[in-house]
C-alpha positions as CSV (number, residue, x, y, z in Angstrom):
1,X,-132.4,-72.6,2.7
2,X,-133.7,-74.2,-0.6
3,X,-131.2,-74.3,-3.5
4,X,-132.4,-75.3,-7.1
5,X,-129.6,-76.3,-9.4
6,X,-130.2,-76.4,-13.1
7,X,-128.9,-79.7,-14.4
8,X,-128.3,-80.6,-18.4
9,X,-127.8,-84.0,-20.2
10,X,-125.2,-83.8,-22.8
11,X,-124.0,-86.4,-25.3
12,X,-120.9,-88.0,-23.9
13,X,-119.3,-88.0,-27.4
14,X,-118.2,-85.7,-30.1
15,X,-119.6,-87.8,-32.7
16,X,-123.3,-86.6,-32.6
17,X,-126.3,-87.2,-35.6
18,X,-128.4,-84.0,-36.1
19,X,-132.1,-84.7,-36.8
20,X,-132.3,-83.6,-40.6
21,X,-136.1,-82.0,-40.2
22,X,-135.2,-80.2,-37.2
23,X,-131.6,-79.8,-37.2
24,X,-131.5,-80.6,-33.7
25,X,-129.0,-83.4,-31.8
26,X,-130.6,-86.8,-31.6
27,X,-130.0,-87.9,-28.3
28,X,-131.6,-91.1,-28.4
29,X,-129.2,-94.0,-28.2
30,X,-126.2,-92.3,-27.5
31,X,-124.2,-92.5,-24.1
32,X,-124.7,-89.2,-22.2
33,X,-123.4,-87.4,-19.2
34,X,-124.2,-84.3,-16.9
35,X,-122.8,-81.4,-18.5
36,X,-119.3,-80.8,-17.0
37,X,-120.0,-77.2,-15.8
38,X,-123.2,-78.5,-14.1
39,X,-121.0,-80.7,-11.8
40,X,-119.2,-77.6,-10.5
41,X,-123.1,-76.1,-10.0
42,X,-123.9,-79.2,-7.8
43,X,-120.6,-79.4,-5.8
44,X,-121.3,-75.7,-5.1
45,X,-124.8,-76.5,-3.7
46,X,-123.6,-79.2,-1.9
47,X,-120.8,-77.0,-0.1
48,X,-123.3,-74.6,0.8
49,X,-125.5,-77.4,2.3
50,X,-122.8,-78.9,4.1
51,X,-121.9,-75.4,5.6
52,X,-125.1,-73.9,6.7
53,X,-127.8,-76.4,6.0
54,X,-130.0,-76.5,2.9
55,X,-132.4,-78.7,0.8
56,X,-131.2,-79.2,-2.7
57,X,-133.5,-79.6,-5.9
58,X,-132.0,-80.8,-9.0
59,X,-133.7,-79.7,-12.0
60,X,-133.4,-80.8,-15.6
61,X,-135.6,-80.7,-18.8
62,X,-134.8,-83.4,-21.5
63,X,-135.9,-87.0,-22.6
64,X,-136.9,-89.7,-20.4
65,X,-133.4,-91.2,-19.8
66,X,-132.5,-87.9,-18.3
67,X,-133.7,-89.6,-15.0
68,X,-130.4,-91.5,-15.0
69,X,-128.8,-88.3,-14.9
70,X,-130.6,-86.8,-12.4
71,X,-129.9,-90.1,-10.0
72,X,-126.3,-89.5,-10.4
73,X,-127.1,-85.8,-9.1
74,X,-128.7,-87.5,-6.4
75,X,-125.7,-89.7,-5.6
76,X,-123.6,-86.3,-4.9
77,X,-126.2,-85.2,-2.2
78,X,-128.6,-83.2,-4.2
79,X,-132.0,-84.2,-2.3
80,X,-134.6,-84.3,-4.7
81,X,-135.2,-84.0,-8.5
82,X,-137.3,-83.0,-11.2
83,X,-137.5,-83.9,-15.0
84,X,-139.5,-81.9,-17.4
85,X,-140.1,-84.1,-20.1
86,X,-142.3,-83.7,-22.9
87,X,-142.2,-83.7,-26.8
88,X,-143.6,-80.4,-26.8
89,X,-140.5,-79.2,-24.8
90,X,-138.3,-80.8,-27.6
91,X,-135.9,-78.7,-30.0
92,X,-136.0,-75.7,-27.7
93,X,-133.7,-73.0,-27.8
94,X,-132.3,-71.0,-24.9
95,X,-135.3,-69.0,-24.6
96,X,-137.7,-71.6,-24.8
97,X,-135.7,-73.9,-22.5
98,X,-135.7,-70.8,-20.0
99,X,-139.1,-70.7,-20.0
100,X,-139.8,-74.4,-19.7
101,X,-137.6,-74.2,-16.5
102,X,-139.4,-71.5,-15.2
103,X,-142.2,-73.8,-15.5
104,X,-140.7,-76.2,-12.9
105,X,-139.2,-73.9,-10.3
106,X,-142.9,-72.8,-10.4
107,X,-143.8,-76.2,-9.2
108,X,-140.8,-76.3,-6.7
109,X,-141.9,-73.4,-5.0
110,X,-140.2,-70.6,-2.9
111,X,-136.5,-70.9,-3.3
112,X,-133.1,-68.9,-2.1
113,X,-130.8,-69.7,-5.0
114,X,-130.5,-71.0,-8.2
115,X,-127.3,-72.4,-9.4
116,X,-126.2,-73.0,-12.9
117,X,-123.2,-74.2,-14.8
118,X,-121.5,-71.4,-17.0
119,X,-122.5,-73.0,-20.0
120,X,-123.5,-76.5,-21.5
121,X,-120.7,-77.8,-23.8
122,X,-123.3,-79.1,-26.7
123,X,-124.6,-75.4,-27.1
124,X,-121.6,-73.3,-25.3
125,X,-124.1,-70.2,-25.4
126,X,-124.1,-69.5,-21.6
127,X,-127.4,-68.0,-22.1
128,X,-129.7,-69.9,-20.3
129,X,-128.9,-68.8,-16.7
130,X,-129.3,-65.2,-17.4
131,X,-132.4,-65.8,-19.6
132,X,-133.8,-68.0,-16.6
133,X,-133.5,-65.1,-14.3
134,X,-134.7,-62.6,-16.6
135,X,-137.8,-64.6,-16.7
136,X,-138.5,-65.4,-13.0
137,X,-137.5,-61.5,-12.4
138,X,-134.7,-62.1,-10.2
139,X,-131.1,-60.5,-10.2
140,X,-128.0,-62.7,-11.3
141,X,-124.6,-63.0,-11.1
142,X,-122.7,-64.7,-14.2
143,X,-119.0,-66.3,-14.0
144,X,-118.9,-66.6,-10.2
145,X,-115.6,-68.3,-9.1
146,X,-115.9,-68.0,-5.7
147,X,-118.9,-67.7,-3.0
148,X,-117.3,-65.4,-0.5
149,X,-120.3,-65.4,2.2
150,X,-123.7,-65.7,2.5
151,X,-125.4,-64.1,5.3
152,X,-128.5,-62.1,6.4
153,X,-129.8,-63.1,2.8
154,X,-127.0,-61.4,1.0
155,X,-124.5,-63.6,-1.2
156,X,-121.3,-62.1,-1.5
157,X,-119.4,-63.5,-4.8
158,X,-116.3,-63.2,-6.6
159,X,-116.9,-62.8,-10.3
160,X,-114.1,-63.8,-12.7
161,X,-113.9,-61.4,-15.8
162,X,-111.5,-60.6,-18.7
163,X,-109.1,-58.4,-16.8
164,X,-109.4,-60.0,-13.5
165,X,-112.0,-60.2,-10.7
166,X,-114.6,-58.5,-9.3
167,X,-116.5,-58.6,-6.0
168,X,-120.1,-58.5,-6.1
169,X,-123.1,-58.7,-3.6
170,X,-126.7,-59.7,-4.4
171,X,-129.8,-60.0,-2.5
172,X,-131.7,-63.5,-2.3
173,X,-133.4,-64.8,-4.0
174,X,-130.9,-64.9,-7.1
175,X,-129.2,-67.1,-9.7
176,X,-125.8,-67.7,-10.3
177,X,-123.8,-69.5,-12.8
178,X,-120.5,-70.4,-12.0
179,X,-116.8,-71.5,-13.4
180,X,-114.8,-74.6,-12.9
181,X,-112.5,-72.3,-11.0
182,X,-115.2,-72.8,-8.1
183,X,-114.3,-75.9,-6.9
184,X,-113.2,-79.4,-7.7
185,X,-116.3,-81.8,-7.9
186,X,-116.5,-84.7,-5.8
187,X,-117.2,-88.5,-6.7
188,X,-120.2,-90.2,-5.6
189,X,-119.9,-92.8,-2.5
190,X,-121.4,-96.2,-2.3
191,X,-124.0,-95.1,0.0
192,X,-125.1,-92.1,-2.4
193,X,-125.2,-94.4,-5.4
194,X,-127.4,-96.9,-3.3
195,X,-129.8,-94.3,-2.4
196,X,-129.9,-92.6,-6.0
197,X,-131.3,-96.2,-7.1
198,X,-134.2,-96.0,-5.1
199,X,-134.9,-92.2,-5.0
200,X,-138.4,-91.3,-6.9
201,X,-137.8,-88.6,-9.9
202,X,-140.6,-86.1,-10.0
203,X,-141.9,-86.1,-13.7
204,X,-143.4,-82.9,-14.9
205,X,-145.0,-82.9,-18.4
206,X,-146.8,-80.1,-20.5
207,X,-150.1,-81.8,-19.0
208,X,-148.9,-80.8,-15.4
209,X,-148.3,-77.0,-16.4
210,X,-150.3,-74.2,-17.4
211,X,-147.6,-73.3,-20.0
212,X,-148.2,-71.3,-23.2
213,X,-147.4,-73.9,-25.8
214,X,-146.4,-71.1,-28.0
215,X,-143.4,-70.4,-25.9
216,X,-142.2,-74.2,-25.6
217,X,-140.0,-76.4,-27.7
218,X,-139.4,-75.4,-31.7
219,X,-142.5,-73.5,-31.8
220,X,-141.5,-71.0,-28.7
221,X,-138.0,-70.7,-30.2
222,X,-136.8,-67.6,-31.9
223,X,-133.8,-68.7,-33.0
224,X,-133.6,-72.0,-35.4
225,X,-130.5,-73.6,-36.9
226,X,-131.1,-73.6,-40.6
227,X,-128.2,-75.6,-41.7
228,X,-125.1,-77.3,-40.4
229,X,-121.9,-78.6,-41.9
230,X,-118.4,-79.9,-40.9
231,X,-115.9,-77.8,-41.9
232,X,-113.0,-79.1,-44.2
233,X,-109.6,-77.7,-44.6
234,X,-107.6,-78.5,-47.7
235,X,-104.1,-78.7,-47.1
236,X,-101.4,-78.7,-49.9
237,X,-97.8,-79.5,-48.7
238,X,-94.7,-80.1,-50.4
239,X,-91.3,-81.8,-49.5
240,X,-88.3,-79.6,-50.9
241,X,-85.2,-82.0,-51.8
242,X,-81.9,-81.2,-53.4
243,X,-78.9,-78.7,-52.3
244,X,-79.1,-75.9,-50.1
245,X,-79.0,-73.6,-52.8
246,X,-81.8,-75.2,-54.9
247,X,-83.9,-75.7,-51.6
248,X,-83.7,-72.1,-51.0
249,X,-84.6,-71.2,-54.7
250,X,-87.5,-73.4,-54.4
251,X,-88.8,-71.8,-51.2
252,X,-88.6,-68.5,-52.9
253,X,-90.3,-69.6,-55.9
254,X,-93.3,-71.0,-53.9
255,X,-93.6,-68.1,-51.6
256,X,-93.4,-65.7,-54.7
257,X,-96.4,-67.5,-56.2
258,X,-98.5,-67.2,-52.8
259,X,-97.9,-63.7,-52.4
260,X,-98.9,-63.0,-56.1
261,X,-102.1,-65.0,-55.8
262,X,-103.1,-63.0,-52.8
263,X,-102.5,-60.0,-54.5
264,X,-99.4,-58.8,-52.3
């Protein structure tokens, strides 16, 4: 069985800066981590591997320093890793990202299962998993909270919904996106970290693919960030002092004035 886990590098801080020309996150020279939801995807792939045997391929698109993130994934028992990195991939929205990831999957070759985290914490769209499945032409299940069984090329899953849970079955190859309820990610072992330092990350650039440049990066992104801003909230407060009667009268006066301004 071959499993591909899609992994994204995200800023390890809330204090991010945006490129004023492209309105995309500046990822150079900032601390980065594996997208937290993707750690659950890695763990679930490893559990399948330990239970029934599998080869796990970590796949990511990002800047060259994302190799260190993929080494961390290898320390968690991912077997091989591939990084799609090129300026032509930069600034991609979810559709262009899905297309780029599909190029990497084509290079990896035949697979049985693709696992993604529910969403990335720097975008929160939850669109890449379904979009990737659509690009590849395979079935998918989102928000998987438990893999009940994999047998005879059929995966039996539990999907979390707003109203509870659904039991679903899907024929492999397929894609699932997982939620944090599915497992508890492990920490890397000393042996795993030593192995990861020596592991080779396969690098794939635009020149290594037969990609349509018009489907990649900013050029291939139908959605674009036009403006960004930090919300500001004006808070006016007043400490009411005096006797109980004076406080009540003042409070009534303030509430009445607010009601009048709102047209109540």
